[in-house]
C-alpha positions as a Markdown table, in Angstrom:
| # | Residue | x | y | z |
|---|---|---|---|---|
| 1 | Met | -35.4 | 28.1 | 13.6 |
| 2 | Tyr | -33.4 | 28.8 | 10.3 |
| 3 | Phe | -30.4 | 28.4 | 11.7 |
| 4 | Lys | -31.6 | 25.2 | 13.3 |
| 5 | Phe | -32.4 | 23.6 | 10.2 |
| 6 | Leu | -29.0 | 24.6 | 8.4 |
| 7 | Phe | -27.3 | 23.0 | 11.1 |
| 8 | Ser | -29.3 | 19.6 | 11.0 |
| 9 | Leu | -28.4 | 20.0 | 6.9 |
| 10 | Val | -24.6 | 20.3 | 7.8 |
| 11 | Leu | -24.2 | 18.4 | 10.6 |
| 12 | Pro | -24.3 | 14.6 | 9.1 |
| 13 | Ile | -21.9 | 16.0 | 6.0 |
| 14 | Leu | -19.4 | 17.0 | 8.4 |
| 15 | Ser | -20.2 | 13.7 | 10.4 |
| 16 | Phe | -19.8 | 11.7 | 7.0 |
| 17 | Ala | -16.5 | 13.6 | 6.1 |
| 18 | Asn | -14.6 | 12.9 | 9.4 |
| 19 | Leu | -16.0 | 9.2 | 9.0 |
| 20 | Ser | -14.3 | 9.0 | 5.7 |
| 21 | Ser | -11.3 | 10.3 | 6.3 |
| 22 | Asp | -10.3 | 8.6 | 9.6 |
| 23 | Arg | -7.1 | 6.5 | 9.1 |
| 24 | Ser | -7.1 | 5.7 | 13.2 |
| 25 | Asp | -7.8 | 2.1 | 12.7 |
| 26 | Tyr | -5.3 | 1.7 | 10.1 |
| 27 | Gln | -2.4 | -0.5 | 11.3 |
| 28 | Lys | 1.1 | 1.0 | 10.6 |
| 29 | Ile | 3.5 | -1.7 | 9.3 |
| 30 | Ile | 7.4 | -1.2 | 9.0 |
| 31 | Leu | 9.3 | -1.7 | 5.8 |
| 32 | Asp | 11.7 | -4.1 | 6.9 |
| 33 | Asp | 13.5 | -6.8 | 4.8 |
| 34 | Tyr | 13.1 | -9.2 | 7.5 |
| 35 | Tyr | 9.6 | -9.7 | 5.6 |
| 36 | Ser | 10.7 | -9.6 | 1.8 |
| 37 | His | 10.4 | -12.9 | -0.1 |
| 38 | Ala | 12.9 | -11.4 | -2.9 |
| 39 | Lys | 16.2 | -12.3 | -0.9 |
| 40 | Pro | 19.5 | -11.9 | -2.1 |
| 41 | Lys | 21.2 | -14.8 | -3.2 |
| 42 | Asp | 24.3 | -14.2 | -0.8 |
| 43 | Ala | 22.0 | -13.3 | 1.7 |
| 44 | Lys | 22.9 | -15.0 | 5.4 |
| 45 | Asp | 19.7 | -15.2 | 6.6 |
| 46 | Lys | 17.0 | -16.2 | 3.9 |
| 47 | Thr | 14.4 | -16.3 | 7.1 |
| 48 | Thr | 11.1 | -14.9 | 5.8 |
| 49 | Gln | 7.8 | -13.9 | 7.2 |
| 50 | Asn | 4.3 | -12.6 | 6.3 |
| 51 | Tyr | 3.0 | -9.3 | 7.8 |
| 52 | Lys | -0.1 | -9.7 | 10.0 |
| 53 | Val | -2.6 | -7.6 | 9.6 |
| 54 | Arg | -5.8 | -6.8 | 11.2 |
| 55 | Ser | -8.8 | -6.6 | 8.5 |
| 56 | Ala | -9.3 | -3.1 | 7.9 |
| 57 | Leu | -10.2 | -0.7 | 4.9 |
| 58 | Gly | -6.3 | 0.6 | 4.4 |
| 59 | Ile | -3.1 | 0.0 | 6.5 |
| 60 | Ile | 0.2 | 2.6 | 6.5 |
| 61 | Leu | 3.5 | 1.5 | 5.2 |
| 62 | Asp | 6.1 | 3.2 | 6.9 |
| 63 | Cys | 9.3 | 3.3 | 4.9 |
| 64 | Ser | 11.2 | 6.4 | 6.9 |
| 65 | Lys | 13.9 | 3.6 | 8.0 |
| 66 | Tyr | 14.1 | 1.4 | 5.4 |
| 67 | Asp | 17.9 | 1.4 | 3.1 |
| 68 | Phe | 16.8 | 2.1 | -0.4 |
| 69 | Ser | 20.7 | 1.8 | -1.4 |
| 70 | Leu | 20.3 | -2.3 | -2.8 |
| 71 | Ile | 17.1 | -1.3 | -4.8 |
| 72 | Arg | 18.4 | 1.6 | -6.8 |
| 73 | Lys | 21.3 | -0.6 | -7.4 |
| 74 | Met | 19.5 | -2.8 | -9.1 |
| 75 | Asn | 17.6 | -0.1 | -10.6 |
| 76 | Asn | 20.0 | 1.6 | -12.4 |
| 77 | Gly | 20.3 | 4.4 | -10.1 |
| 78 | Lys | 16.8 | 5.0 | -9.5 |
| 79 | Asp | 14.7 | 5.0 | -6.7 |
| 80 | Pro | 11.1 | 2.9 | -6.6 |
| 81 | Asp | 8.5 | 5.0 | -7.0 |
| 82 | Lys | 5.7 | 2.4 | -6.5 |
| 83 | Ile | 3.8 | 0.0 | -4.8 |
| 84 | His | 2.2 | -3.0 | -6.3 |
| 85 | Leu | -0.8 | -4.8 | -4.7 |
| 86 | Val | -2.6 | -8.1 | -5.7 |
| 87 | Cys | -5.4 | -8.7 | -3.4 |
| 88 | Lys | -9.1 | -10.2 | -3.6 |
| 89 | Ser | -10.8 | -7.0 | -4.8 |
| 90 | Gly | -7.7 | -6.6 | -7.5 |
| 91 | Thr | -5.0 | -5.4 | -9.0 |
| 92 | Phe | -3.6 | -1.9 | -7.7 |
| 93 | Asp | -0.6 | 0.6 | -8.1 |
| 94 | Ile | -0.2 | 3.2 | -5.3 |
| 95 | Glu | 2.7 | 6.0 | -5.3 |
| 96 | Leu | 5.3 | 5.3 | -2.8 |
| 97 | Asn | 6.5 | 7.6 | -0.1 |
| 98 | Leu | 10.5 | 6.9 | 0.3 |
| 99 | His | 10.9 | 9.0 | 3.2 |
| 100 | Gly | 8.0 | 8.5 | 5.0 |
| 101 | Glu | 4.1 | 6.8 | 5.4 |
| 102 | Thr | 2.4 | 5.9 | 2.5 |
| 103 | Ile | -1.6 | 5.3 | 2.6 |
| 104 | Ile | -2.7 | 2.2 | 1.2 |
| 105 | Asp | -6.6 | 2.5 | 0.6 |
| 106 | Lys | -9.1 | 3.5 | -1.5 |
| 107 | Thr | -8.4 | 7.2 | -1.9 |
| 108 | Thr | -4.4 | 6.0 | -3.1 |
| 109 | Ala | -5.0 | 2.6 | -4.5 |
| 110 | His | -5.6 | 2.9 | -8.8 |
| 111 | Ser | -6.5 | 0.0 | -10.2 |
| 112 | Ile | -4.9 | -1.8 | -13.0 |
| 113 | Gly | -6.8 | -3.1 | -16.0 |
| 114 | Glu | -10.5 | -3.5 | -14.2 |
| 115 | Glu | -11.0 | -0.6 | -13.1 |
| 116 | Lys | -12.0 | -2.4 | -9.7 |
| 117 | Glu | -12.3 | -0.4 | -6.3 |
| 118 | Phe | -10.7 | -1.2 | -3.4 |
| 119 | Lys | -12.2 | -2.5 | -1.3 |
| 120 | Gly | -9.7 | -2.6 | 1.7 |
| 121 | Phe | -8.3 | -5.7 | 3.7 |
| 122 | Glu | -10.1 | -8.5 | 3.8 |
| 123 | Lys | -10.2 | -11.2 | 6.6 |
| 124 | Gly | -9.0 | -14.3 | 5.2 |
| 125 | Asp | -7.0 | -12.7 | 2.1 |
| 126 | Thr | -3.3 | -13.1 | 1.5 |
| 127 | Pro | -2.0 | -9.9 | -0.5 |
| 128 | Ile | 1.0 | -10.1 | -2.3 |
| 129 | Leu | 3.1 | -6.0 | -1.8 |
| 130 | Gly | 5.6 | -5.7 | -3.9 |
| 131 | Ile | 7.9 | -2.1 | -4.3 |
| 132 | Gly | 9.4 | -1.1 | -7.3 |
| 133 | Thr | 9.2 | 1.0 | -10.7 |
| 134 | Leu | 6.6 | 0.9 | -13.3 |
| 135 | Ala | 8.1 | 0.7 | -16.7 |
| 136 | Ile | 6.4 | 1.9 | -19.4 |
| 137 | Thr | 8.1 | 0.9 | -23.5 |
| 138 | Gly | 5.7 | 2.3 | -26.2 |
| 139 | Thr | 2.2 | 0.6 | -25.3 |
| 140 | Lys | 3.6 | -1.6 | -22.7 |
| 141 | Ala | 3.8 | -1.5 | -19.2 |
| 142 | Gln | 5.6 | -4.0 | -16.7 |
| 143 | Met | 5.9 | -3.2 | -12.6 |
| 144 | Leu | 9.9 | -4.1 | -12.4 |
| 145 | Thr | 9.2 | -5.7 | -8.5 |
| 146 | Tyr | 12.9 | -5.3 | -6.1 |
| 147 | Trp | 11.0 | -6.1 | -3.0 |
| 148 | Val | 8.1 | -8.3 | -2.2 |
| 149 | Ser | 6.2 | -9.6 | 0.5 |
| 150 | Met | 2.9 | -11.0 | 2.3 |
| 151 | Met | 0.3 | -10.3 | 3.9 |
| 152 | Asp | -2.1 | -12.3 | 6.1 |
| 153 | Ile | -5.2 | -10.5 | 7.1 |
| 154 | Glu | -7.0 | -11.6 | 10.3 |
């Protein structure tokens, strides 16, 4: 009887833990210059497209095949280290994984300024996604953005 009672307490906790860490519904988007709205002046193809993303609590940004050499060149030889996200629920910074996947959700998005919680990607929103470096000079912080795109949340 005691074990049955204990099991009835533990099972809901385990189920909640699985739900809160479940990222199977997160859409994966690939970092690609085709979606960049910041094209070099001498770019042959200046066509841009917004990412089409399903409404969800988060997404996965895959950088594993992206060549960051141009960004490094513009950034004094340094790799970018941040994703800057501006959306309905606020403005957020996310640590960037240059060599693989970066999860963008409430567990990784850190609010800038107003201490808001990231609520996910809401239908009808058009978030701005920037990649760059957070530069801190004295008491000022500035996001130096070298790659920028938008997302249409469906």
